BALOBA-1460 file (C-alpha; in Angstrom, 3 decimals):
// residues 158
<rec num="1" residu="m" x="0.267" y="-0.140" z="0.020"/>
<rec num="2" residu="n" x="1.525" y="3.478" z="-0.947"/>
<rec num="3" residu="n" x="1.017" y="5.947" z="1.665"/>
<rec num="4" residu="t" x="0.788" y="9.693" z="-0.206"/>
<rec num="5" residu="s" x="0.500" y="11.303" z="2.713"/>
<rec num="6" residu="s" x="4.238" y="10.467" z="3.864"/>
<rec num="7" residu="l" x="7.185" y="12.484" z="3.582"/>
<rec num="8" residu="n" x="9.296" y="10.973" z="0.613"/>
<rec num="9" residu="l" x="12.770" y="12.531" z="0.122"/>
<rec num="10" residu="k" x="14.341" y="9.506" z="-1.759"/>
<rec num="11" residu="h" x="13.951" y="11.465" z="-5.184"/>
<rec num="12" residu="l" x="16.023" y="14.284" z="-4.221"/>
<rec num="13" residu="s" x="19.477" y="15.168" z="-4.377"/>
<rec num="14" residu="n" x="21.739" y="15.392" z="-1.509"/>
<rec num="15" residu="k" x="21.763" y="18.937" z="-1.844"/>
<rec num="16" residu="k" x="18.104" y="19.296" z="-2.060"/>
<rec num="17" residu="k" x="17.285" y="17.191" z="1.068"/>
<rec num="18" residu="n" x="19.803" y="19.368" z="3.071"/>
<rec num="19" residu="l" x="18.217" y="22.545" z="1.711"/>
<rec num="20" residu="y" x="14.646" y="21.077" z="2.934"/>
<rec num="21" residu="i" x="16.068" y="20.356" z="6.353"/>
<rec num="22" residu="y" x="17.273" y="23.476" z="6.818"/>
<rec num="23" residu="s" x="14.028" y="24.848" z="5.778"/>
<rec num="24" residu="v" x="11.712" y="22.895" z="8.170"/>
<rec num="25" residu="i" x="14.795" y="23.541" z="10.943"/>
<rec num="26" residu="s" x="14.176" y="27.273" z="9.868"/>
<rec num="27" residu="l" x="10.403" y="27.346" z="9.932"/>
<rec num="28" residu="f" x="10.682" y="25.946" z="13.276"/>
<rec num="29" residu="g" x="13.100" y="27.831" z="14.590"/>
<rec num="30" residu="i" x="10.841" y="31.147" z="13.647"/>
<rec num="31" residu="v" x="7.570" y="29.945" z="15.003"/>
<rec num="32" residu="l" x="9.363" y="29.193" z="18.344"/>
<rec num="33" residu="a" x="11.199" y="32.502" z="18.545"/>
<rec num="34" residu="t" x="7.973" y="34.078" z="17.724"/>
<rec num="35" residu="l" x="6.236" y="31.981" z="20.624"/>
<rec num="36" residu="l" x="8.878" y="32.655" z="23.236"/>
<rec num="37" residu="p" x="8.979" y="35.601" z="25.524"/>
<rec num="38" residu="s" x="11.415" y="38.281" z="24.479"/>
<rec num="39" residu="q" x="12.614" y="39.037" z="28.265"/>
<rec num="40" residu="d" x="15.854" y="38.126" z="29.469"/>
<rec num="41" residu="t" x="15.861" y="35.517" z="31.833"/>
<rec num="42" residu="g" x="19.009" y="36.057" z="33.564"/>
<rec num="43" residu="f" x="20.569" y="32.836" z="32.700"/>
<rec num="44" residu="s" x="22.722" y="31.520" z="29.910"/>
<rec num="45" residu="i" x="22.151" y="27.953" z="28.732"/>
<rec num="46" residu="c" x="25.587" y="28.563" z="26.815"/>
<rec num="47" residu="l" x="28.173" y="25.479" z="28.115"/>
<rec num="48" residu="f" x="31.365" y="27.253" z="27.191"/>
<rec num="49" residu="y" x="30.145" y="30.293" z="28.901"/>
<rec num="50" residu="n" x="28.951" y="28.568" z="32.238"/>
<rec num="51" residu="i" x="32.230" y="26.666" z="32.143"/>
<rec num="52" residu="t" x="34.535" y="29.554" z="31.666"/>
<rec num="53" residu="g" x="32.994" y="32.787" z="32.276"/>
<rec num="54" residu="i" x="33.617" y="34.006" z="28.689"/>
<rec num="55" residu="p" x="30.619" y="34.326" z="26.043"/>
<rec num="56" residu="c" x="31.271" y="32.112" z="23.169"/>
<rec num="57" residu="p" x="31.248" y="33.420" z="19.438"/>
<rec num="58" residu="g" x="27.281" y="32.748" z="19.538"/>
<rec num="59" residu="c" x="26.300" y="33.651" z="22.938"/>
<rec num="60" residu="g" x="23.200" y="35.779" z="22.833"/>
<rec num="61" residu="m" x="22.513" y="34.671" z="19.166"/>
<rec num="62" residu="g" x="19.157" y="33.024" z="20.603"/>
<rec num="63" residu="r" x="18.129" y="36.183" z="22.397"/>
<rec num="64" residu="a" x="19.015" y="38.477" z="19.393"/>
<rec num="65" residu="i" x="16.867" y="36.246" z="16.930"/>
<rec num="66" residu="i" x="13.721" y="36.206" z="19.279"/>
<rec num="67" residu="h" x="14.122" y="40.217" z="19.531"/>
<rec num="68" residu="f" x="14.192" y="40.224" z="15.620"/>
<rec num="69" residu="f" x="11.205" y="38.187" z="15.650"/>
<rec num="70" residu="h" x="9.264" y="40.396" z="17.835"/>
<rec num="71" residu="l" x="10.588" y="43.351" z="15.903"/>
<rec num="72" residu="h" x="12.911" y="44.553" z="18.338"/>
<rec num="73" residu="f" x="15.820" y="45.417" z="15.767"/>
<rec num="74" residu="i" x="17.730" y="47.547" z="18.033"/>
<rec num="75" residu="e" x="17.586" y="45.103" z="21.001"/>
<rec num="76" residu="s" x="18.491" y="42.043" z="18.653"/>
<rec num="77" residu="f" x="21.669" y="43.834" z="17.569"/>
<rec num="78" residu="y" x="22.694" y="44.475" z="20.969"/>
<rec num="79" residu="y" x="22.487" y="40.930" z="22.081"/>
<rec num="80" residu="h" x="24.422" y="39.750" z="19.282"/>
<rec num="81" residu="p" x="25.094" y="42.046" z="15.840"/>
<rec num="82" residu="f" x="24.869" y="38.857" z="13.875"/>
<rec num="83" residu="g" x="21.467" y="37.461" z="15.159"/>
<rec num="84" residu="i" x="20.154" y="39.610" z="12.507"/>
<rec num="85" residu="f" x="21.691" y="38.059" z="9.649"/>
<rec num="86" residu="v" x="20.984" y="34.452" z="11.167"/>
<rec num="87" residu="a" x="17.521" y="35.837" z="11.387"/>
<rec num="88" residu="l" x="17.577" y="36.691" z="7.739"/>
<rec num="89" residu="f" x="18.890" y="33.369" z="6.990"/>
<rec num="90" residu="m" x="16.178" y="31.662" z="8.490"/>
<rec num="91" residu="v" x="13.492" y="33.243" z="6.724"/>
<rec num="92" residu="y" x="15.344" y="32.903" z="3.455"/>
<rec num="93" residu="f" x="15.718" y="29.114" z="4.094"/>
<rec num="94" residu="s" x="11.959" y="29.069" z="5.205"/>
<rec num="95" residu="l" x="11.141" y="30.902" z="1.814"/>
<rec num="96" residu="c" x="12.454" y="27.901" z="-0.090"/>
<rec num="97" residu="m" x="9.920" y="25.935" z="1.058"/>
<rec num="98" residu="v" x="7.416" y="27.928" z="-0.493"/>
<rec num="99" residu="f" x="9.569" y="29.158" z="-3.744"/>
<rec num="100" residu="p" x="12.197" y="26.531" z="-4.661"/>
<rec num="101" residu="f" x="13.799" y="28.729" z="-7.004"/>
<rec num="102" residu="l" x="15.160" y="30.645" z="-4.203"/>
<rec num="103" residu="g" x="17.103" y="27.472" z="-3.147"/>
<rec num="104" residu="s" x="18.466" y="26.752" z="-6.441"/>
<rec num="105" residu="l" x="20.317" y="30.175" z="-6.011"/>
<rec num="106" residu="i" x="22.399" y="28.628" z="-3.504"/>
<rec num="107" residu="f" x="23.311" y="25.414" z="-5.695"/>
<rec num="108" residu="k" x="23.655" y="28.141" z="-8.762"/>
<rec num="109" residu="y" x="26.047" y="30.670" z="-6.984"/>
<rec num="110" residu="q" x="27.926" y="27.692" z="-4.771"/>
<rec num="111" residu="k" x="31.209" y="29.676" z="-4.987"/>
<rec num="112" residu="f" x="30.012" y="33.173" z="-3.863"/>
<rec num="113" residu="w" x="27.994" y="31.436" z="-1.199"/>
<rec num="114" residu="n" x="31.089" y="29.478" z="0.151"/>
<rec num="115" residu="f" x="32.933" y="32.683" z="-0.181"/>
<rec num="116" residu="f" x="30.274" y="34.461" z="1.977"/>
<rec num="117" residu="m" x="30.083" y="32.017" z="4.224"/>
<rec num="118" residu="s" x="34.187" y="32.072" z="4.919"/>
<rec num="119" residu="i" x="33.821" y="35.692" z="5.305"/>
<rec num="120" residu="v" x="30.806" y="35.792" z="8.039"/>
<rec num="121" residu="v" x="33.017" y="32.780" z="10.150"/>
<rec num="122" residu="v" x="35.872" y="35.436" z="10.067"/>
<rec num="123" residu="l" x="33.909" y="38.058" z="11.101"/>
<rec num="124" residu="l" x="32.328" y="35.930" z="13.851"/>
<rec num="125" residu="l" x="35.631" y="35.124" z="15.191"/>
<rec num="126" residu="a" x="37.126" y="38.894" z="15.059"/>
<rec num="127" residu="f" x="33.726" y="39.528" z="17.024"/>
<rec num="128" residu="f" x="34.584" y="37.011" z="19.654"/>
<rec num="129" residu="a" x="38.057" y="38.030" z="19.947"/>
<rec num="130" residu="f" x="36.722" y="41.909" z="20.657"/>
<rec num="131" residu="r" x="34.633" y="40.731" z="23.042"/>
<rec num="132" residu="v" x="37.045" y="38.679" z="24.913"/>
<rec num="133" residu="y" x="39.748" y="41.169" z="24.468"/>
<rec num="134" residu="y" x="37.771" y="44.178" z="25.455"/>
<rec num="135" residu="v" x="35.113" y="42.843" z="27.817"/>
<rec num="136" residu="v" x="36.666" y="40.430" z="29.216"/>
<rec num="137" residu="l" x="40.620" y="40.978" z="29.676"/>
<rec num="138" residu="a" x="40.828" y="45.035" z="29.551"/>
<rec num="139" residu="p" x="37.302" y="46.376" z="30.634"/>
<rec num="140" residu="e" x="38.745" y="49.628" z="31.654"/>
<rec num="141" residu="k" x="39.364" y="50.385" z="28.196"/>
<rec num="142" residu="l" x="35.988" y="50.194" z="27.413"/>
<rec num="143" residu="s" x="34.375" y="53.489" z="25.872"/>
<rec num="144" residu="p" x="31.463" y="55.239" z="27.857"/>
<rec num="145" residu="y" x="29.471" y="53.860" z="24.737"/>
<rec num="146" residu="f" x="30.537" y="50.282" z="25.320"/>
<rec num="147" residu="y" x="30.227" y="50.563" z="29.307"/>
<rec num="148" residu="n" x="26.541" y="51.709" z="29.115"/>
<rec num="149" residu="f" x="26.290" y="48.657" z="26.015"/>
<rec num="150" residu="q" x="27.551" y="46.359" z="28.720"/>
<rec num="151" residu="n" x="25.275" y="47.410" z="31.468"/>
<rec num="152" residu="r" x="22.234" y="47.159" z="28.994"/>
<rec num="153" residu="t" x="22.474" y="43.865" z="27.689"/>
<rec num="154" residu="s" x="22.902" y="40.632" z="29.010"/>
<rec num="155" residu="l" x="25.526" y="39.636" z="26.212"/>
<rec num="156" residu="w" x="28.216" y="41.957" z="27.969"/>
<rec num="157" residu="k" x="27.092" y="41.153" z="31.627"/>
<rec num="158" residu="f" x="29.764" y="38.505" z="33.613"/>
């Protein structure tokens, strides 16, 4: 008996299967981010931060995404500058489910995509180095802007 209601991904290539999985995860993340409250809970679920006391490169990203989908864009940026980009990627991947031609753009411009993602990783690591140096190792060198920034957001609190 052939069940047509079940999800059958066998006919798709590995790239398209991965894109479909990213799309489903992104859509689930968007729904979850809009349902979760945007208030800060005061604790971190980051294992690296809880062990070392130093925020990892992604600390604050979840809260940034939640604030983005609650349309609090400035707060989103304060929690993590890359949260807006990740949220936009989530929207893009979710739209790939509805508009398949958007997903084909990733495959068509694979070299550009790889280069772009390499730049994002380098910038994320640079942000991590900035945060570790100026916030953890040399907090006295922070300008008043960053001092206020540290007091306003849990991303910068220790």
